[in-house]
N, C-alpha and C positions, 0 to 999 in steps of 0.2 A: 747664483746658478752659473755653472760653466758650460761653454758651448763647444761643439766640435763640428767639423764639416762632414756631411753625409755623402762621401764619395763623389761620383760624377754628377749628382743632383746639384751640388753647390750650395745646398741648404745648410745654414748654420743652426744646428739643433741642440737642445738641452741634453747633456750627457746622461742625466736621469730623465727619462721620458715616461709615457704612460701606456700600458697595455690594457685592453678593455674586454678581454674574454669574459670577465665577471661583472662588467659594468652594469649597475642597476639590478643585479640579481645573482646571488651566489648559487652554486649548483643545487638545483631542486627547489630553490626559493622563487616566489613570484617576482617578476620584473617590476622595479620601481623607477619611474621617471624622475621623481624627486631625488632619490639616492644617486642616480646617474648624474643629474645636474650638479648636485653638491660636490661629488667627486671631481667633475670636470672643472668647476669653479675653483676648488681648492688647488688643483694642479696648475691651472693657468695663473692664478694669483701668485703662486709660488715661483713662477718663472718657467715652468714647463711649456715648451712650444711645439712638441711633437707627440702625436697620438697615433697609436697603431690599433686597427680594428680589422674586421672581416665581415663579409656579407652574411656568413652563417652564424655570427655571434648573436645569441638570443633571437635567432630567426629574423635577422635584419634590424632588430630594434636598437642594437648598439649603433649602427650607422645612422639611424633616424634620430637618436638622441644627440649624437655628435652634430649632425646637420642642424637640428633645432637650436642647439647650444651656440653654435658658431654664428648664428644670426644675431645673437645678443651681445657678442664680444667684438671689439674693434681691433684686437691684437692679431698679428699674423701668426696663425697656428697651422703647422703642417700636419696633414693627415695622410696616413698610409692605410689602405685597405687591401683586401685579398679576394681572389676569386678562384673557383674550381672545386672547392669541397662540397658545394651544393649538388654536384653531379651524383646521381644515384642510378646505377652503381658508379663508384669513383674509380674508373678504369681509364687506361690509355685511349681506348677507342672512343670514350665519351668526350674526350677533349677535341673540340673542333674550333676553327676560327669563328664560325657563326655563333656558337653558344658562348664563347668567351666575350665576344662583342656585346651580346645581350646582357651578360653579367655586369659588364662595365656600365652599360646604360642604366641598369637597375640601381647600381651603387650611386651613380650621378643623381638619380631622382631621389633616392632615400636621403642623401646628404645635401640636397638642394644646391648643388654646385654645377658649374659648367665644365670644369676640368678637375681631374683627380691629380693630386700632387704626386702620388706614388701608388701604383697598382702592383700587387705581388701575386704571382702564382702560388697557390696555397698547398704546399707539400704535394706536388703532383706525382703520379706514378713514375717510376724510374725510366720507363720507355719514352716519356715525353721529352726528356733531355736529348733524345736523338731525332727530334722533329723540328727542323729549322722553321717550318711554316707556322708553328705555334708561336715562336718568339717573334717572327716577322709580323704576325698579326698586330702586335703592339706598336710597330713602326707606323702602320696604317692609322691606328688610333691616335698616335702623336700628331700626324699630319692633319687629322680631322679636329685636333684641338681637344680631344676628350681626356687625354692623359699627358702628364709631363714626363714621367719616368716609369720604367719597369723594374721590378725586383722579383726575387724568388725567396719564398720561405721553404727551407729544406729540413730534412730529418738527419742527413748524414754529411760528413765531410766530402765523401765521393760525389754526392749530388751537388754540393756547393762548388766543387772544382769543375764539374761538368757545366753548371749553369753559367759560370763566369767566362766560359769560352765564347759565349755570345756577347758581342760588343755592346749591345743595347741593354744588357743587365747592369743596372746602376747600383743595386744593393742586394745583399744576402741577409736573410734573417735565419739565425741558427741558435741552437741550444748551447750555452757555454756557462759553466760555473765551476766552483771548487770541486764538484763531483763529476764534471764532464769536461775534461781538459784537452781532449784530442784536437779540437779546431786550432789551437795555438801552435801546433807542431808544424803544419805545412800551410793550411788554408789561409791563415792571417797574412802571411808574407805574400802569397799569391794575390790575394785581394788587394793588398796595398800596392803591389806592382801595377795592377790594372785600375787603380783608383776606384775600387768598389767599396761602397759603404757597408759597414757591418752592424747589424741590429741584433742585439742579444736578447733572446727570450728565455723563459724558465730560469732566470738567474738565481733563484733561491730553491731550485729543485722541488717545486710544488710546495714550498713552505718549510721543507725539511731543514734547510740551512738557516732558518730563524733560530733554531735551537729551542723552540717552545713546544715541541711534540714529544710524546713518550709512547710506550706500549699501551698505555691506558687511553690515549687520545682516540676519540670516536669521530669518524667522518660520516656524513649522511649517505643514505643508500644511493642517491643520485649524484654523489660526488665522485669524480673520476679516481680520486685517491682510495675509494672503496672498490669500484667495479673494474678498474683498468690496470691493476697492478701487474698483470701478466699480459697486457696488450689485448684484452678481450674486445675492446671497442675501437681502439685506434692504436697508433704506434706506442709501444710500451715505454719508449724513451721520453714521452711527454709527461709521464707520471713518475715523480721522484727521480727523474733523469734516468729511469730504467733500473735503479738499484732496488734490491729487496729492502723492505722497510726496516727490518731488524738490523741488518748490516749498516744501513744508513744511520740509524740511531747510535750505533757503536762509534761510528766515525765522528758524528756530531759531538759525542761526549769528549772525544779527544780535542776537537776544536774549542769546546768550552774551557778546557784546561789551558789551551793556548791563549785564549782571549777572556780571562776571568772577569774583566771589568764590564763585560757586556751581558746583560740579561737577555737581550735580543741580538742575535748575531747578524741580522740582516744588513745593517750598514757596513760591517766588516766584509761580508760576503760580496756586497756590491762594490766596495772599494777595491777588493782584490781584482775584480773584472776590469775596473776602470784603469788599473795600472798597466793594462795592455793598450798601448797608444793606437793600435790599429782599430780598436773598437770605436764605433761612432756614437752609439748610445745603448742604454739598457732600457727594456720596457717591462718592468715588473708589473704584474697585474694587481688590481686592488678592488675590493668590494666595499671598503669603508674609507672615509676621509682620513681616519687615524693612520691607515697604512700608507697613504701618500706622505704624511708627515714623517713617519718612521723611515721611509725610503730616502727622503731628502736629507736626513741627518748624515747621510754618506758624505756630503760635501763638506761637513764640518770636522771630519776626523782625518788624522794623519795617514799617510801612506803606510802600508805594512813594511816592516823592516825586512832586510835580507834573511835574517834568522827565522822570522815568522813565515816568510814565503817558503823557505826550505822545509819547515815543519809541516806546512799545509801540503806540500808535495809528498812528503813522507806519509802523511795520513792517507792521501789519495793512493799512493803505491801499495800501502798495507791493506787497506779495506776495499778500495773501489776499483782500481785499474783492471783487475782480472775479470770483473763482472761486465764492465761497460766499454772499455777502451777499443776493443776490436769490433764492436757492433755498430757504432755510429761515427 
């Protein structure tokens, strides 16, 4: 396992880390504590030392599973969680210092810890970035010993740039992959200047970049890849990176021609991301231990060649750019 520094936090974290949106239960399936523990054990045994979760994942059960698991392990494992999405309605007006402090207290209890390594605002409404008092709330929580660092999970590059104007923002979590390339244009350099860690989510475009899907692939009724393709439930960009499914499959077919030796393109797609030195870590989600193993194969493959990178960019320009580049 290779490690990188997570910006201002100073944490040395595994470049392939673990996202837990699906921990213990795939969309629509019942939650399994045993599955969650197996995934976590597999990840930590393999050298992963950074886990990303959120208070709303599986209605708090993701945090609880992680907290219970950490009681059984002696390794130093860094955990990032998030707050804000539990607000209903999820509006700027609903964000107040008092409610955010309560969310932090709830996460502390669920994870059985005295201090959170990293708390992230969870894709807040755009107006929140114009409210210094919200970001200042977390300085108070630092002084109280409840958190070590503040980060922000964002939807767009513009939101990321606004967030890092606040000096106490140590990390940004953002979507970046072969089909979502805009963050590398300006944001990465600005984050590096400010020593802000970059956590990459949705690195496989909701599984599209594995190359294992087709027009015949069926997703469950409660799977966001069924019900959120046009942003019906949350930001469209979280599902297939905002690309319409058919166009995405066409682009993937071109990637398969470029990398004919890979039945599963996931390691190649992850390696492409890791070639950007500004990236601190990738947090691919997993619902099975086999996916943890697949993601970790990334460390064993060579960097993409200049010719391969150029071809990936050409595929993006031909199939993807017009759909997504201006939106996020």
